[in-house]
TIMIFI-246929 format. One line per field, with one value per residue: residue in three letters; residue number from 1; x, y, z of N, C-alpha, C, CB in turn. Coordinates in nm, 4 decimals, always signed. Glycine has a CB too. Layout:
! residues N
aa: [Ala,...]
i: [NUM,...]
neast: [X,...]
nnorth: [Y,...]
nup: [Z,...]
caeast: [X,...]
canorth: [Y,...]
caup: [Z,...]
ceast: [X,...]
cnorth: [Y,...]
cup: [Z,...]
cbeast: [X,...]
cbnorth: [Y,...]
cbup: [Z,...]
***
This chain:
! residues 138
aa: [Met,Tyr,Asp,Asn,Ile,Leu,Leu,Thr,Leu,Gly,Ala,Ser,Ala,Ala,Asp,Arg,Pro,Ile,Ile,Glu,His,Val,Lys,Arg,Leu,Ala,Ser,Val,Met,His,Ser,Arg,Val,Cys,Leu,Leu,His,Val,Ala,Ser,Gly,Ala,Pro,Ala,Gln,Leu,Tyr,Gly,Ala,Asp,Ala,Gly,Gly,Lys,Glu,Val,Asn,Asp,Gly,Arg,Val,Tyr,Leu,Asp,Arg,Val,Lys,Arg,Glu,Phe,Glu,Ala,Ala,Gly,Ile,Ala,Thr,Val,Ala,Glu,Leu,Gly,Tyr,Gly,Asp,Pro,Ala,Lys,Glu,Ile,Gln,Lys,Trp,Val,Glu,Gln,Lys,Gly,Cys,Asp,Leu,Val,Ala,Met,Gly,Thr,His,Gly,His,Lys,Leu,Leu,Ala,Asp,Leu,Val,Leu,Gly,Thr,Thr,Ala,Asn,Arg,Val,Gln,His,Asn,Ile,Ser,Val,Pro,Val,Leu,Leu,Leu,Arg,Ala,Lys]
i: [1,2,3,4,5,6,7,8,9,10,11,12,13,14,15,16,17,18,19,20,21,22,23,24,25,26,27,28,29,30,31,32,33,34,35,36,37,38,39,40,41,42,43,44,45,46,47,48,49,50,51,52,53,54,55,56,57,58,59,60,61,62,63,64,65,66,67,68,69,70,71,72,73,74,75,76,77,78,79,80,81,82,83,84,85,86,87,88,89,90,91,92,93,94,95,96,97,98,99,100,101,102,103,104,105,106,107,108,109,110,111,112,113,114,115,116,117,118,119,120,121,122,123,124,125,126,127,128,129,130,131,132,133,134,135,136,137,138]
neast: [+0.1592,+0.4108,+0.6274,+0.8820,+1.0616,+1.3326,+1.4935,+1.6985,+1.9447,+2.0999,+2.2007,+2.1430,+1.9711,+1.8170,+1.7023,+1.4623,+1.2033,+1.1671,+1.1797,+0.9476,+0.7534,+0.7898,+0.7327,+0.4538,+0.3712,+0.4688,+0.3217,+0.0562,+0.0808,+0.1671,+0.4372,+0.7750,+1.0656,+1.3861,+1.6505,+1.9156,+2.2303,+2.5162,+2.8502,+3.0914,+3.3416,+3.7070,+3.8190,+3.6057,+3.5893,+3.8338,+3.8579,+3.6117,+3.3708,+3.5378,+3.6120,+3.6462,+3.6007,+3.4844,+3.2828,+3.1717,+3.0902,+2.9108,+2.7239,+2.6157,+2.4928,+2.3028,+2.1442,+2.0414,+1.8851,+1.6886,+1.5778,+1.4593,+1.2609,+1.0920,+1.0151,+0.8758,+0.6533,+0.5314,+0.6319,+0.7950,+1.1387,+1.4718,+1.8151,+2.0965,+2.4416,+2.6214,+2.9186,+3.1415,+3.0803,+2.7859,+2.5737,+2.6353,+2.6203,+2.3510,+2.2280,+2.3249,+2.2008,+1.9311,+1.9175,+2.0081,+1.8370,+1.5858,+1.4207,+1.1361,+1.0867,+1.2635,+1.3338,+1.4298,+1.5748,+1.6358,+1.8672,+1.8083,+1.9765,+2.0798,+2.0864,+2.3607,+2.5220,+2.4439,+2.5371,+2.8127,+2.8758,+2.7273,+2.4627,+2.3598,+2.1002,+2.0257,+2.2062,+2.1265,+1.8554,+1.8873,+2.0091,+1.8749,+1.5908,+1.3558,+1.0900,+1.1713,+1.1375,+1.1557,+1.2098,+1.2281,+1.4222,+1.3248]
nnorth: [+4.0560,+4.0465,+4.2415,+4.3539,+4.3652,+4.2330,+4.3406,+4.2315,+4.3540,+4.3501,+4.5566,+4.5897,+4.5767,+4.3530,+4.3670,+4.5056,+4.3626,+4.2400,+4.4621,+4.6060,+4.4173,+4.3927,+4.6533,+4.6642,+4.4565,+4.5460,+4.7768,+4.6851,+4.5223,+4.6988,+4.7180,+4.7665,+4.8338,+4.7055,+4.7805,+4.6102,+4.6053,+4.4294,+4.4935,+4.3190,+4.2991,+4.2879,+4.5050,+4.5418,+4.2880,+4.2738,+4.5113,+4.5685,+4.7753,+4.9917,+5.0052,+5.1547,+5.3145,+5.2587,+5.0510,+5.0548,+5.3242,+5.3432,+5.1536,+5.2779,+5.5038,+5.3790,+5.2435,+5.4657,+5.5841,+5.3838,+5.3714,+5.6282,+5.5955,+5.4004,+5.5433,+5.7526,+5.6164,+5.5960,+5.4135,+5.3033,+5.3013,+5.1783,+5.1887,+4.9895,+4.9250,+4.6403,+4.4417,+4.2150,+3.8669,+3.7956,+3.6103,+3.5569,+3.8153,+3.8766,+3.6888,+3.7833,+4.0394,+3.9665,+3.8529,+4.0680,+4.2856,+4.1896,+4.0865,+3.9508,+3.8437,+3.7646,+3.9054,+3.8379,+3.8888,+3.6709,+3.5395,+3.3250,+3.1096,+2.8076,+2.4542,+2.3483,+2.5802,+2.6689,+2.4579,+2.4753,+2.7460,+2.7980,+2.9477,+3.2569,+3.2843,+3.0170,+2.9471,+3.1298,+3.0612,+2.8200,+2.8789,+3.0493,+3.1248,+3.2400,+3.3091,+3.3032,+3.4941,+3.4466,+3.5883,+3.5492,+3.7185,+3.8543]
nup: [-1.3843,-1.5212,-1.3862,-1.4112,-1.6950,-1.8621,-2.1360,-2.3745,-2.5935,-2.9118,-3.0513,-3.3247,-3.6443,-3.6174,-3.3709,-3.3811,-3.4098,-3.1492,-2.9828,-3.0584,-2.9882,-2.7085,-2.6318,-2.6737,-2.4997,-2.2469,-2.2198,-2.1993,-1.9718,-1.7854,-1.7213,-1.6079,-1.7929,-1.8434,-2.0303,-2.1830,-2.3156,-2.4106,-2.4164,-2.5774,-2.6839,-2.7052,-2.5396,-2.3553,-2.2433,-2.1131,-1.9534,-1.8425,-1.6896,-1.7112,-1.9695,-2.2922,-2.6102,-2.9512,-2.9629,-2.7032,-2.6798,-2.8984,-2.8122,-2.5846,-2.6999,-2.8629,-2.6696,-2.5316,-2.7306,-2.7783,-2.5231,-2.4994,-2.6896,-2.5706,-2.3417,-2.4610,-2.5325,-2.2944,-2.1110,-1.8263,-1.8081,-1.7867,-1.8790,-1.9380,-1.9738,-2.0237,-1.9670,-2.1153,-2.1154,-2.2810,-2.1998,-1.9299,-1.8245,-1.8678,-1.7008,-1.4549,-1.4454,-1.4344,-1.1821,-1.0171,-1.0765,-1.0303,-1.2310,-1.3972,-1.6391,-1.9320,-2.2368,-2.5617,-2.8796,-3.1518,-3.3911,-3.5445,-3.6248,-3.7829,-3.7044,-3.7265,-3.7114,-3.4581,-3.2986,-3.3359,-3.2760,-3.0491,-2.8555,-2.7237,-2.6292,-2.5790,-2.3749,-2.1803,-2.1227,-1.9970,-1.7601,-1.5910,-1.3802,-1.4583,-1.6957,-2.0469,-2.3259,-2.6599,-2.9722,-3.3058,-3.5438,-3.8580]
caeast: [+0.2286,+0.5507,+0.6525,+1.0117,+1.1031,+1.4680,+1.5002,+1.8376,+1.9577,+2.2269,+2.2357,+2.1361,+1.8360,+1.7457,+1.6338,+1.3356,+1.0818,+1.1505,+1.1505,+0.8057,+0.6734,+0.7992,+0.6584,+0.3124,+0.3553,+0.4901,+0.2106,-0.0603,+0.1089,+0.2154,+0.5683,+0.8964,+1.1567,+1.5295,+1.7204,+2.0537,+2.3197,+2.6438,+2.9709,+3.1621,+3.4710,+3.8264,+3.8303,+3.5019,+3.6270,+3.9509,+3.8482,+3.4780,+3.3092,+3.6398,+3.6396,+3.6008,+3.6112,+3.3681,+3.1764,+3.1089,+3.0210,+2.7951,+2.6252,+2.5476,+2.4072,+2.1920,+2.0567,+1.9726,+1.7829,+1.5787,+1.5144,+1.3704,+1.1472,+1.0022,+0.9612,+0.7775,+0.5325,+0.4795,+0.6790,+0.9094,+1.2511,+1.6106,+1.9058,+2.2236,+2.5426,+2.6978,+3.0523,+3.1927,+3.0052,+2.6436,+2.4895,+2.6642,+2.5689,+2.2045,+2.1966,+2.3535,+2.0983,+1.8057,+1.9272,+2.0247,+1.7250,+1.4588,+1.3391,+1.0534,+1.0800,+1.3728,+1.2918,+1.5480,+1.5634,+1.7332,+1.8999,+1.7530,+2.0772,+2.0383,+2.1443,+2.5060,+2.5798,+2.4184,+2.6261,+2.9496,+2.8885,+2.6502,+2.3774,+2.3368,+1.9642,+2.0270,+2.2774,+2.0463,+1.7351,+1.9231,+2.0777,+1.7922,+1.4670,+1.2387,+1.0579,+1.2475,+1.0605,+1.2451,+1.1430,+1.3238,+1.4233,+1.2879]
canorth: [+3.9314,+4.0799,+4.3756,+4.3995,+4.2908,+4.2585,+4.3319,+4.2300,+4.4105,+4.3268,+4.6801,+4.5673,+4.5831,+4.2338,+4.3984,+4.5748,+4.2854,+4.2201,+4.5940,+4.6349,+4.3224,+4.4278,+4.7787,+4.6299,+4.3759,+4.6309,+4.8700,+4.6108,+4.4675,+4.8085,+4.6709,+4.8468,+4.7655,+4.7288,+4.7518,+4.5692,+4.5705,+4.3867,+4.5127,+4.1923,+4.3030,+4.2708,+4.6025,+4.5145,+4.1643,+4.2984,+4.6251,+4.5819,+4.9086,+5.0919,+4.9979,+5.2646,+5.2831,+5.2688,+4.9573,+5.1034,+5.4500,+5.3120,+5.0844,+5.3773,+5.5851,+5.2931,+5.2256,+5.5917,+5.6027,+5.2896,+5.4139,+5.7410,+5.5397,+5.3391,+5.6495,+5.8251,+5.5330,+5.5969,+5.2942,+5.3271,+5.2297,+5.2063,+5.1302,+4.9510,+4.8659,+4.5364,+4.4208,+4.0791,+3.7576,+3.8316,+3.5192,+3.5790,+3.9476,+3.8671,+3.6170,+3.8753,+4.1438,+3.9053,+3.8378,+4.1973,+4.3767,+4.1264,+4.0737,+3.8316,+3.7971,+3.8072,+3.9079,+3.8385,+3.8600,+3.5713,+3.5491,+3.2085,+3.0230,+2.6692,+2.3578,+2.3387,+2.7040,+2.6709,+2.3623,+2.5253,+2.8765,+2.8119,+3.0652,+3.3266,+3.2510,+2.8817,+2.9515,+3.2052,+2.9902,+2.7070,+2.9245,+3.1398,+3.0594,+3.3163,+3.2813,+3.3690,+3.5158,+3.4556,+3.6263,+3.5396,+3.8276,+3.8085]
caup: [-1.4067,-1.5482,-1.3352,-1.4619,-1.8134,-1.9108,-2.2816,-2.4176,-2.7277,-2.9801,-3.1217,-3.4692,-3.6999,-3.5730,-3.2448,-3.4010,-3.3755,-3.0050,-2.9261,-3.0824,-2.9102,-2.5664,-2.6113,-2.6603,-2.3794,-2.1291,-2.2124,-2.1507,-1.8393,-1.7000,-1.6776,-1.6182,-1.8837,-1.8289,-2.1543,-2.1597,-2.4271,-2.3541,-2.4971,-2.5588,-2.7510,-2.6223,-2.4298,-2.2550,-2.1749,-2.0278,-1.8623,-1.7860,-1.6911,-1.7442,-2.1132,-2.3760,-2.7519,-3.0393,-2.9250,-2.5805,-2.7115,-2.9836,-2.7285,-2.5000,-2.7867,-2.9032,-2.5535,-2.5043,-2.8343,-2.7536,-2.3974,-2.5307,-2.7644,-2.4715,-2.2575,-2.5415,-2.5309,-2.1586,-2.0407,-1.7380,-1.8685,-1.7528,-1.9779,-1.8782,-2.0612,-1.9564,-2.0228,-2.1074,-2.1756,-2.2781,-2.1205,-1.7876,-1.7879,-1.8626,-1.5772,-1.3442,-1.4409,-1.3887,-1.0367,-0.9500,-1.1002,-0.9967,-1.3525,-1.3989,-1.7779,-2.0198,-2.3772,-2.6475,-3.0218,-3.1972,-3.5334,-3.6129,-3.6849,-3.8003,-3.6123,-3.7319,-3.6575,-3.3139,-3.2331,-3.3441,-3.2124,-2.9257,-2.8639,-2.5977,-2.5850,-2.5236,-2.2471,-2.0848,-2.0793,-1.9113,-1.6397,-1.5115,-1.3365,-1.5024,-1.8352,-2.1529,-2.4479,-2.7746,-3.0958,-3.4156,-3.6396,-3.9925]
ceast: [+0.3770,+0.5735,+0.7790,+1.0566,+1.2445,+1.4683,+1.6455,+1.8453,+2.0964,+2.2760,+2.2440,+1.9901,+1.7524,+1.6718,+1.4914,+1.2131,+1.0615,+1.1227,+1.0012,+0.7165,+0.6734,+0.7289,+0.5102,+0.2873,+0.3671,+0.3753,+0.0868,-0.0411,+0.1520,+0.3504,+0.6737,+0.9914,+1.3004,+1.5949,+1.8646,+2.1210,+2.4534,+2.7547,+3.0588,+3.2965,+3.5857,+3.8382,+3.7279,+3.5351,+3.7397,+3.9271,+3.7101,+3.4256,+3.4092,+3.6730,+3.5852,+3.6050,+3.4776,+3.2537,+3.0998,+3.0300,+2.8969,+2.6849,+2.5464,+2.4503,+2.2831,+2.0925,+1.9773,+1.8603,+1.6632,+1.5053,+1.4177,+1.2457,+1.0447,+0.9375,+0.8567,+0.6457,+0.4741,+0.5219,+0.8015,+1.0253,+1.3832,+1.6963,+2.0403,+2.3147,+2.6197,+2.8292,+3.0919,+3.1080,+2.8555,+2.5579,+2.5114,+2.6094,+2.4171,+2.1624,+2.2165,+2.2447,+1.9643,+1.8064,+1.9306,+1.9033,+1.5893,+1.3655,+1.2593,+1.0236,+1.2023,+1.3218,+1.4159,+1.5086,+1.6676,+1.7538,+1.8499,+1.8574,+2.0219,+2.1226,+2.2967,+2.5717,+2.5596,+2.5114,+2.7693,+2.9667,+2.8261,+2.5607,+2.3618,+2.2004,+1.9601,+2.0943,+2.1945,+1.9303,+1.7657,+1.9863,+1.9995,+1.6601,+1.3419,+1.2112,+1.1450,+1.1589,+1.1585,+1.1639,+1.2475,+1.3096,+1.3917,+1.4014]
cnorth: [+3.9553,+4.2243,+4.4363,+4.3097,+4.3321,+4.2349,+4.3412,+4.2729,+4.3841,+4.4474,+4.6582,+4.5785,+4.4626,+4.2570,+4.4494,+4.4902,+4.2682,+4.3528,+4.6240,+4.5440,+4.3606,+4.5597,+4.7498,+4.5537,+4.4620,+4.7293,+4.8027,+4.5658,+4.5747,+4.7725,+4.7801,+4.7669,+4.8057,+4.6851,+4.7159,+4.5377,+4.5366,+4.4104,+4.3905,+4.1867,+4.2922,+4.3753,+4.5763,+4.3889,+4.1898,+4.4023,+4.6451,+4.7230,+5.0203,+5.0940,+5.1215,+5.2204,+5.2868,+5.1771,+5.0083,+5.2315,+5.4257,+5.2426,+5.1810,+5.4620,+5.5049,+5.2747,+5.3514,+5.6152,+5.5116,+5.3270,+5.5291,+5.6945,+5.4774,+5.4465,+5.7316,+5.7492,+5.5230,+5.4778,+5.3309,+5.2390,+5.2751,+5.1363,+5.1060,+4.8932,+4.7653,+4.5149,+4.2745,+3.9785,+3.7870,+3.7405,+3.5399,+3.7133,+3.9456,+3.7981,+3.7086,+3.9810,+4.0896,+3.8977,+3.9731,+4.2884,+4.3158,+4.1132,+3.9435,+3.7821,+3.8501,+3.7974,+3.9249,+3.8177,+3.7558,+3.5872,+3.4296,+3.1262,+2.8825,+2.5790,+2.3574,+2.4632,+2.7108,+2.5757,+2.4137,+2.6522,+2.8836,+2.9333,+3.1253,+3.2876,+3.1132,+2.8798,+3.0226,+3.1209,+2.8700,+2.7497,+3.0250,+3.0707,+3.1386,+3.2840,+3.3631,+3.3740,+3.5353,+3.4899,+3.6310,+3.6584,+3.7725,+3.8287]
cup: [-1.4313,-1.5050,-1.3938,-1.5760,-1.8494,-2.0604,-2.3227,-2.5635,-2.7844,-3.0565,-3.2727,-3.5141,-3.6561,-3.4413,-3.2654,-3.3671,-3.2251,-2.9350,-2.9394,-2.9983,-2.7621,-2.5382,-2.5905,-2.5303,-2.2528,-2.1106,-2.1526,-2.0058,-1.7390,-1.6375,-1.6883,-1.7065,-1.8523,-1.9593,-2.1212,-2.2919,-2.3648,-2.4558,-2.4718,-2.6299,-2.6524,-2.5111,-2.3178,-2.1752,-2.0742,-1.9190,-1.8004,-1.7982,-1.7202,-1.8927,-2.1841,-2.5202,-2.8236,-2.9958,-2.8026,-2.6076,-2.7962,-2.9052,-2.6415,-2.5820,-2.8268,-2.7882,-2.5236,-2.6047,-2.8099,-2.6248,-2.4223,-2.6043,-2.6682,-2.3852,-2.3318,-2.5486,-2.3899,-2.0736,-1.9565,-1.7837,-1.8095,-1.8574,-1.9126,-1.9857,-1.9780,-2.0293,-2.0070,-2.1810,-2.1669,-2.1912,-1.9711,-1.7408,-1.7768,-1.7338,-1.4565,-1.3319,-1.3957,-1.2362,-0.9657,-0.9625,-1.0672,-1.1160,-1.3483,-1.5400,-1.8506,-2.1629,-2.4630,-2.7926,-3.0571,-3.3469,-3.6122,-3.6852,-3.6968,-3.7115,-3.6127,-3.6736,-3.5064,-3.2397,-3.2287,-3.2612,-3.0735,-2.9409,-2.7262,-2.5431,-2.5198,-2.3871,-2.1406,-2.0332,-1.9911,-1.7796,-1.5565,-1.4789,-1.3724,-1.6490,-1.9317,-2.2764,-2.5620,-2.8987,-3.2050,-3.5095,-3.7781,-4.0878]
cbeast: [+0.1669,+0.5868,+0.6623,+1.1179,+1.0062,+1.5736,+1.4154,+1.9003,+1.9295,+2.2140,+2.3688,+2.1960,+1.8418,+1.8427,+1.7132,+1.3260,+1.0881,+1.2756,+1.2348,+0.7718,+0.7272,+0.9460,+0.6776,+0.2658,+0.4598,+0.6227,+0.1791,-0.0867,+0.2164,+0.1119,+0.6107,+0.9601,+1.1219,+1.5895,+1.7135,+2.0600,+2.3328,+2.6388,+3.0466,+3.0764,+3.4844,+3.9494,+3.8117,+3.3642,+3.6703,+4.0663,+3.8868,+3.4778,+3.2418,+3.7661,+3.5781,+3.6866,+3.6731,+3.4084,+3.2354,+3.2151,+3.1154,+2.8378,+2.6940,+2.6508,+2.4852,+2.2448,+2.1381,+2.0718,+1.8420,+1.6320,+1.6213,+1.4441,+1.1965,+1.0790,+1.0733,+0.8316,+0.5639,+0.3323,+0.7131,+0.8727,+1.2522,+1.6462,+1.9209,+2.2024,+2.6381,+2.6176,+3.1562,+3.2047,+3.0386,+2.5893,+2.5188,+2.8155,+2.6127,+2.1491,+2.2844,+2.4902,+2.0836,+1.7863,+2.0518,+2.1447,+1.7256,+1.3905,+1.4285,+0.9250,+0.9474,+1.5031,+1.1883,+1.6473,+1.5811,+1.6863,+2.0491,+1.6488,+2.2074,+2.0499,+2.0944,+2.5524,+2.5166,+2.2727,+2.6213,+2.9878,+2.8267,+2.7434,+2.2402,+2.3466,+1.8664,+2.0983,+2.4128,+1.9938,+1.6563,+2.0173,+2.2074,+1.7674,+1.4708,+1.2607,+0.9106,+1.3829,+0.9644,+1.3234,+1.0694,+1.3045,+1.5597,+1.1642]
cbnorth: [+3.8572,+4.0596,+4.3729,+4.4010,+4.3149,+4.1678,+4.4436,+4.0895,+4.5610,+4.2114,+4.7348,+4.4274,+4.5904,+4.1179,+4.5015,+4.6204,+4.1485,+4.1536,+4.7043,+4.6185,+4.1789,+4.4363,+4.8743,+4.5464,+4.2634,+4.7069,+4.9258,+4.4892,+4.3613,+4.8406,+4.5501,+4.8789,+4.7978,+4.6513,+4.8725,+4.4474,+4.6882,+4.2374,+4.6487,+4.0794,+4.4303,+4.2763,+4.7449,+4.4992,+4.0574,+4.3425,+4.7488,+4.5399,+4.9352,+5.0658,+4.8699,+5.3911,+5.1485,+5.2359,+4.8173,+5.1281,+5.5459,+5.2241,+4.9814,+5.4685,+5.6320,+5.1567,+5.1859,+5.7087,+5.5756,+5.1440,+5.4558,+5.8457,+5.4333,+5.2386,+5.7400,+5.8496,+5.3924,+5.6026,+5.1796,+5.2981,+5.2497,+5.1584,+5.2220,+4.8490,+4.9750,+4.4051,+4.5131,+4.0383,+3.6233,+3.8305,+3.3728,+3.5723,+4.0529,+3.7903,+3.4903,+3.9425,+4.2088,+3.7631,+3.7571,+4.2677,+4.4212,+4.2041,+4.0783,+3.8584,+3.8439,+3.7194,+4.0226,+3.7305,+3.9886,+3.4266,+3.5626,+3.2517,+3.0234,+2.6264,+2.2214,+2.3174,+2.8279,+2.6343,+2.2278,+2.5520,+2.9801,+2.8253,+3.0304,+3.4801,+3.2559,+2.7854,+3.0215,+3.3341,+2.9454,+2.6157,+2.9842,+3.2740,+3.0371,+3.4701,+3.3102,+3.2940,+3.6385,+3.3233,+3.7631,+3.4086,+3.9009,+3.8809]
cbup: [-1.5236,-1.7002,-1.1845,-1.3493,-1.9324,-1.8389,-2.3498,-2.3980,-2.7258,-3.0735,-3.0696,-3.5075,-3.8532,-3.5581,-3.1678,-3.5425,-3.4402,-2.9449,-2.9965,-3.2317,-2.9280,-2.5224,-2.7316,-2.7808,-2.3771,-2.1413,-2.3512,-2.2402,-1.8496,-1.5888,-1.7592,-1.4754,-2.0309,-1.7048,-2.2522,-2.0658,-2.5336,-2.3122,-2.4607,-2.6067,-2.8318,-2.7092,-2.4844,-2.3225,-2.2773,-2.1125,-1.9345,-1.6415,-1.5585,-1.6645,-2.1741,-2.3546,-2.7694,-3.1816,-2.8963,-2.4715,-2.7844,-3.1011,-2.6406,-2.4305,-2.9132,-2.9503,-2.4313,-2.5076,-2.9736,-2.7449,-2.2940,-2.6147,-2.8669,-2.3827,-2.2083,-2.6824,-2.5850,-2.1631,-2.1415,-1.5884,-2.0198,-1.6064,-2.1023,-1.7638,-2.1232,-1.9487,-1.9539,-1.9661,-2.1062,-2.4171,-2.1577,-1.7618,-1.8907,-1.9857,-1.5637,-1.3638,-1.5767,-1.4510,-1.0005,-1.0055,-1.2433,-0.8885,-1.4798,-1.3268,-1.8485,-1.9988,-2.4045,-2.6035,-3.1079,-3.1630,-3.5518,-3.7101,-3.6022,-3.9481,-3.6450,-3.8758,-3.7255,-3.2851,-3.3046,-3.4899,-3.2993,-2.7999,-2.9240,-2.6162,-2.7036,-2.6190,-2.2638,-2.1487,-2.1991,-1.9843,-1.6772,-1.5870,-1.1875,-1.4824,-1.8610,-2.1825,-2.4345,-2.7949,-3.0820,-3.4926,-3.6389,-4.0433]
***
């Protein structure tokens, strides 16, 4: 059913619930997982893949660590670092990688914060045609 799962990561402790959930799901479904973290700071916004700095380096280290965790569980996994606007990058990866499910952790902001800040999850689910699995961090 889900051959390619795109797991978006914010590189924070809030990722842990969705990581664990996708590990179980991918194992049962024999899915391939594409991990995506988007560097969204000023250098990433301006220079894209040519950006460097702490955010980019930390993102790569984080992705590599999570990728090894999935591979240790016997799950085929690739890891990608995106640059710029997270919602746009997620949409691009869904289209380019042929993902049939997007899994995202959410922070569980309340209505006012969501209206003021907007949410990546909300923007993603309205701009792609594949299912979106949202799991709120505790």
